C-alpha positions, 0 to 999 in steps of 0.5 A: 334685893336682886334675884337671878333666874336658875336653870339646870341648877345654874344661874342664868342672865343678869340680876333682876329687881324684885319688881321685875321677878314679880312681873315675870311671875305675874301669873303666880300669887306671891306674898308681900315678902318673897320667900326664898324657898318658894322662889327657888321652886319657881326658878329664882334665887336671891343675888348677893352683891359683893365688894370687888377686891382692890387690885394692885398696880399691876393687877386687874379685877374682873367679874366672873361667873357667880357662885350658886350654893343651892340657895343663893347666887353670889357675885364673884371676882377674879384678880389676875396679873397684867402682862408685860405690855399692860405693865409697860402701859401702866408705867408710861401713864403713871410717868406721864401723869407725874411729869405733867403734874410736876410741870404744872406745879412748876408753871403755877409758881413761875410768877414768883421768879419774875424780877418785878415780883421778887423786888417787892418781897423779902429775901426770906420769901424769895428763898422759900419759893426757890426751895419750893421749886427745887423740891418740885424739880427733884420729886422724880428722885423720890424712891417710889416715883412716879407712883407715890409722890410726896409733893411739896407744899407751897410756902406760907410765908408772909412778905 
């Protein structure tokens, strides 16, 4: 459990481990199980961690000042919209990542285009790999490119 120092009815500083609170209050005889009411009289309140919200593509999440209801301190977050420059940066990064993945997947399948490889495989095998490579090149035509991409699967066709 974590605790926060309370001064003038406001949380101050960072959450502290119980052992740290006991160390700070070493001149006070505390019970084995800390009592919230007693701790409040000594200037400490329990701190409740919360799960941060999930931000949308063009949002950011920031931790803000915790809330104190007189008994407990609760961690809080704020979701805000990104500005135009941040949105442009997110778009550019997503596009760069998608294009890089597309290039890498194509490069990993380049070996299938070599005449020495194709001469050892069936027409069905060659066509399956050609279709796969076409689908890779066309991923940028998908509706939600570059944020949501349905990457094609490599053919699982025997020779």
